[in-house]
N, C-alpha and C positions, 0 to 999 in steps of 0.2 A: 443551519447546516452549512450554508455557503461560507459563513464566517469561520466555522471550524476548519474547513478545507483551506480557505485563504490563509488562515493563521499558521499553517505549516508549509506554505509555499507550493501547493499542488498546482501543476500547470493545467491549462484549459482542457487539453485532451483527456486528462485523468479526472478532472472535476465533473465532466459530463457523466462518467461512469458512476460517480458518487451521487449525482442528482437522480439518476435512474434507480439506484438501489436504496436510497435513504428512506426510512419510514416517513410517511406523510406527517405524522404527529410526533416527530422526534423532539424531545425536550431539550432545553438548554443544558441540563446536566449531562445528558447522553452526548450532546455535541461537545461538551468540555472533555468528557472521557475519550471520545473519538480523537479529538485534537491532541490530548495528552498521549494517547497510545501511538498515534502517528509520529509525534515528536520523538518518542522513545525509539521508534524504528529508525528514523533518520539519524538520531544521535548515535545509535549503535553502529550504523553503517559507516559513520565518519570516524569511529574510534577503532584503534588497534588494540584496545584493552579486552578483557574477558567479556563474553556476551552478557547482555542484560537479561534478567529474567522478567519477561513480560506476560507470563501466564496469568498472574492474578489480575492485572489490569485488563487483559483481554477477556477473561472470564466474566468480570463485572460488566464490561462493555457489551459482550455478546448477550448476557442476560437482559440487560436494559433494552438493547436493540430489539430483541425478540418480543419483550413485553410491550414495546411501543409499535409493534406491527411489522418489524423488519424481518427479512429472511436471513438466517444465520449463514447460509451458504454464500449469499451475496456479500455479506460483511467479510467473510473469510477471503473471498476473491479480491475484494478491494484492498484488504490488508496485505495480501500476497503481492498485489500490483505495486503498492507503495513500497514494500520491502524490497522487491526486485529493483525498482527504479532507484531507490536510495543506494543500494549496493552498486548498481551499474554506474551511477553518476558521482557518488560521494565517497566510496571506499578509498582508503589510502592506497596509493599506487603499489606499495610493497606488500599489500595484503591480498592473498588469493581468495576469491569467493569460495565459500564452503558449498557443500552439496545442496544445501537448502535454498541458496540464493541465486543460483545460476539459471541460465535460460532452459537447460534440460529439466531441472527440477520444476520450473514454472510450467513447462510444457506437459510434464507428467501430471501435475496437479490439475491443469486445465482439462486434459483429456479424461482424467478420472472423475472430474466433476461434471462432465458432459457440457462444458461451456463451448461457445462458438469459437472454432479454430480461427476463423477470419478475424474475429475480435482480437484474439491473441496476436496474430500476425500484425495487425494494425497497431496494437499497443507496443510491441517490440520495435517496430519501425519508428514510432513516435519517440520512444526512449532513445533510440540510436540517433535520430535527427536532433533531439535536444542535446545529446552529448556532443554531436558534431558542431552544434552552434557555439559550444563553449571552447572549442579548439581555437588557438590563435591562428591568424592568417587570413 
């Protein structure tokens, strides 16, 4: 699992969430699907082209994740976190975030799923800090 996360450049603050949520017996195949899906999300955020259809890859990942003992809600939360981070840090400057990728949408998802609001606050602060580290000066 750690190699799947490292392979897409996930920072330490986010990799800890992956370690907590990943099924104990996740196969290499599922790790490769996870890595591929995360790469698609990051690629889509960097592109100003039409959105990629990731539904099929996510459906297969979710199915294998659950079959290997993982919680589908945890997987969705991780994917939402990676997607938010990718758009916050990598989206072209002239592209406005759509309603699915902004902080308000993430907060609604977080609240609807009953996730810890303090965890969301820490995550958003970490993304902001990471973005600030990239600024010149």
